[in-house]
C-alpha angles and dihedrals in degrees: 000000000000119000114259115219118217125175107222127178110268093212092054089050095049104037107012094246142063121222087193097054096126092057102018109119097200126090120273093197116090111215115248094257137101092205101092131146117185113225120193091346091284114048116078118204115203108207114186091199097047112077095180124080114219140182130211109271135188118204089340096308123112109251114235134177116251097194092116100036091113092052092046092052092044089055092047090053092050092047093046106040103014128225098279093054094047090051096055122112114342093342129233125348112215109197121201087003094139092143084061100199095121090050090044091052094047092049100042102032100034105021091236117146109235124181121204119214109195132115093225119097118243106185097107093050092046089060087059091052092050087058092048093052093049092047092054094246092144094048100047097096108074091196091063101046093100086071092055115083093187112069119230090245093062093054093085093063096034123109108214113236123213119225124243112273125199103192098206138106113270100233136143093262089065094069103017103055117101099161122047093014095141089052092051091045092058094046089049091050091055090049094049094048091053098055127096129194112234136162087270092054131252113357129183117235113242093210117032109177097142121105118264110269110255095236092061097039089055095057115123127206098219091049091052093048093049090054093050100042095046100040121129099212135359118215140182123194104193090334094176110192093011097063095099094044090055091056094044090050094049094050094043095050096031093241125152112248139194121197130181100191127218129170119006097213094209096178089060092046106038092155094068109107138173114236089263092057099256116138117250106248104151142010 
């Protein structure tokens, strides 16, 4: 027979429950059939001639949406460390957080200072988060309201605040250098101003005749050091090449850290080996 298409809640299919049930527009009744194929995480295809349920995959991995990854990590931080600890000192350091949504949420939903260290600009994305906040996007799930310290009713009169952003590469020199620190800072500023984010990752412009962006030019060494040395927690949400630097900084400065790893960049770190000598090429 022909396939029957039914739109079933993806949360119900994955976890057996839906936290959005009061506002969710998808079905919460799974059809009485074992012949299910999940399409685009929401649409379920019932195929009478197909006895094996399957999910979309990419290179052998299940494809899942990452739209709420910043919110999920923010909730984890609140549950693990608590608001008071996260607010200590200069607050949270978010390495390679160029998309800035996690830092924006911590600042505007919880009043927790968060400094991004990433050479990529974030102003265009911040405008999008301003709209999301005003539209109540971060307050639409009733089950997550315990993690928002700003009530939905207060949003209309609230002026969104952008998180601090240090547009530099996060590398050991940034916290280890004692001598020639100003010389390093100027060189690092020029490197950061020259990079561009592309689909292939960060690339350096061959010609960089543009004036240095003001947010990079205004960076001060003493302010950067204060943020680093007095941070409460250092985090990396898919920090790519900066992953190892986060761990090194945390160990050297006895800081708690949280990393959600992404790519291993084995070509950039050929000395990373498993105990049996094999190179680290995947997690």
